[in-house]
C-alpha positions as a Python dict, from the first residue, in 0.01 Angstrom:
ca = {
    (1, 'M'): (0, 0, 0),
    (2, 'G'): (-262, 276, -4),
    (3, 'N'): (-516, 344, -265),
    (4, 'T'): (-338, 496, -567),
    (5, 'T'): (-653, 573, -770),
    (6, 'L'): (-700, 949, -823),
    (7, 'T'): (-1042, 1099, -863),
    (8, 'R'): (-1107, 1339, -1144),
    (9, 'M'): (-1101, 1621, -905),
    (10, 'E'): (-769, 1515, -751),
    (11, 'T'): (-619, 1499, -1102),
    (12, 'T'): (-758, 1846, -1188),
    (13, 'L'): (-614, 1981, -863),
    (14, 'I'): (-277, 1837, -924),
    (15, 'R'): (-271, 1967, -1286),
    (16, 'Y'): (-389, 2321, -1237),
    (17, 'G'): (-403, 2396, -856),
    (18, 'L'): (-80, 2313, -712),
    (19, 'E'): (73, 2658, -776),
    (20, 'T'): (355, 2668, -516),
    (21, 'Y'): (603, 2426, -378),
    (22, 'Q'): (411, 2440, -42),
    (23, 'D'): (89, 2337, -222),
    (24, 'V'): (274, 2027, -345),
    (25, 'I'): (410, 1946, -3),
    (26, 'D'): (70, 1992, 170),
    (27, 'F'): (-107, 1776, -88),
    (28, 'N'): (151, 1488, -66),
    (29, 'R'): (155, 1488, 322),
    (30, 'A'): (-225, 1477, 331),
    (31, 'D'): (-428, 1170, 411),
    (32, 'E'): (-716, 1053, 174),
    (33, 'H'): (-985, 1270, 353),
    (34, 'A'): (-760, 1582, 330),
    (35, 'K'): (-687, 1520, -33),
    (36, 'A'): (-1062, 1488, -107),
    (37, 'I'): (-1125, 1812, 85),
    (38, 'F'): (-841, 1999, -115),
    (39, 'S'): (-972, 1865, -438),
    (40, 'Q'): (-1340, 1956, -360),
    (41, 'L'): (-1256, 2305, -254),
    (42, 'F'): (-1039, 2358, -568),
    (43, 'D'): (-1328, 2221, -781),
    (44, 'A'): (-1577, 2458, -611),
    (45, 'Y'): (-1370, 2768, -539),
    (46, 'A'): (-1039, 2727, -730),
    (47, 'E'): (-864, 2725, -392),
    (48, 'T'): (-514, 2586, -362),
    (49, 'P'): (-425, 2365, -55),
    (50, 'S'): (-252, 2654, 112),
    (51, 'Q'): (-545, 2886, 66),
    (52, 'S'): (-788, 2631, 194),
    (53, 'Y'): (-627, 2629, 546),
    (54, 'Y'): (-783, 2966, 601),
    (55, 'T'): (-1133, 2887, 467),
    (56, 'Y'): (-1190, 2522, 552),
    (57, 'Q'): (-1345, 2493, 904),
    (58, 'G'): (-1397, 2122, 929),
    (59, 'C'): (-1657, 1852, 853),
    (60, 'Y'): (-1960, 1829, 1083),
    (61, 'K'): (-2281, 1619, 1095),
    (62, 'S'): (-2478, 1941, 1037),
    (63, 'E'): (-2466, 2316, 999),
    (64, 'E'): (-2627, 2332, 1342),
    (65, 'E'): (-2354, 2121, 1504),
    (66, 'F'): (-2093, 2358, 1363),
    (67, 'A'): (-2286, 2656, 1494),
    (68, 'A'): (-2317, 2514, 1841),
    (69, 'D'): (-1948, 2418, 1843),
    (70, 'L'): (-1859, 2779, 1751),
    (71, 'V'): (-2078, 2913, 2034),
    (72, 'N'): (-1890, 2695, 2286),
    (73, 'E'): (-1551, 2782, 2131),
    (74, 'I'): (-1616, 3163, 2149),
    (75, 'G'): (-1781, 3128, 2501),
    (76, 'I'): (-2083, 3335, 2425),
    (77, 'L'): (-2305, 3136, 2657),
    (78, 'E'): (-2093, 3180, 2972),
    (79, 'S'): (-2356, 3373, 3141),
    (80, 'D'): (-2713, 3361, 3288),
    (81, 'W'): (-2850, 3453, 2953),
    (82, 'S'): (-2772, 3124, 2784),
    (83, 'N'): (-3131, 3011, 2840),
    (84, 'Y'): (-3248, 3280, 2591),
    (85, 'F'): (-3000, 3203, 2309),
    (86, 'D'): (-3160, 3130, 1979),
    (87, 'Y'): (-2947, 2860, 1810),
    (88, 'D'): (-3155, 2849, 1489),
    (89, 'K'): (-3120, 3223, 1440),
    (90, 'W'): (-2747, 3209, 1518),
    (91, 'T'): (-2695, 2928, 1261),
    (92, 'N'): (-2908, 3106, 994),
    (93, 'D'): (-2709, 3440, 1052),
    (94, 'L'): (-2374, 3246, 1027),
    (95, 'F'): (-2469, 3068, 696),
    (96, 'E'): (-2636, 3374, 546),
    (97, 'R'): (-2320, 3593, 572),
    (98, 'D'): (-1994, 3418, 682),
    (99, 'Y'): (-2010, 3053, 606),
    (100, 'T'): (-2128, 2794, 363),
    (101, 'S'): (-2157, 2420, 362),
    (102, 'L'): (-2087, 2154, 98),
    (103, 'D'): (-2157, 1782, 110),
    (104, 'C'): (-1822, 1618, 173),
    (105, 'R'): (-1764, 1354, -86),
    (106, 'K'): (-1533, 1148, 146),
    (107, 'C'): (-1699, 1137, 482),
    (108, 'D'): (-2078, 1197, 410),
    (109, 'E'): (-2088, 1501, 651),
    (110, 'V'): (-2103, 1865, 572),
    (111, 'M'): (-1776, 2056, 498),
    (112, 'I'): (-1789, 2406, 646),
    (113, 'V'): (-1622, 2680, 453),
    (114, 'R'): (-1571, 3038, 564),
    (115, 'Y'): (-1610, 3320, 311),
    (116, 'E'): (-1309, 3524, 258),
}
């Protein structure tokens, strides 16, 4: 049997944040890591599980790792100009305007969240 102990944040999410039937289904189907993410996002931003699918970007070792992954995903550096790309500036710009990070309480990495 799995761990049935609920954290304070999970209890708060269950009590106040599961607004729709889909929220309940999403929470019940989630693994322990996802439940911790849902709970932490609800605690920080009052987001329900269905809302967090749009804002939660994943857990990464650092903001820099996320920024580098985003560069590769978008395909920005598929040119001869890639040697001149400033990763530090790119990371700073991303986290100044579009993203934020929180320490994930479950996996000891940073949780990346996109601003809406």
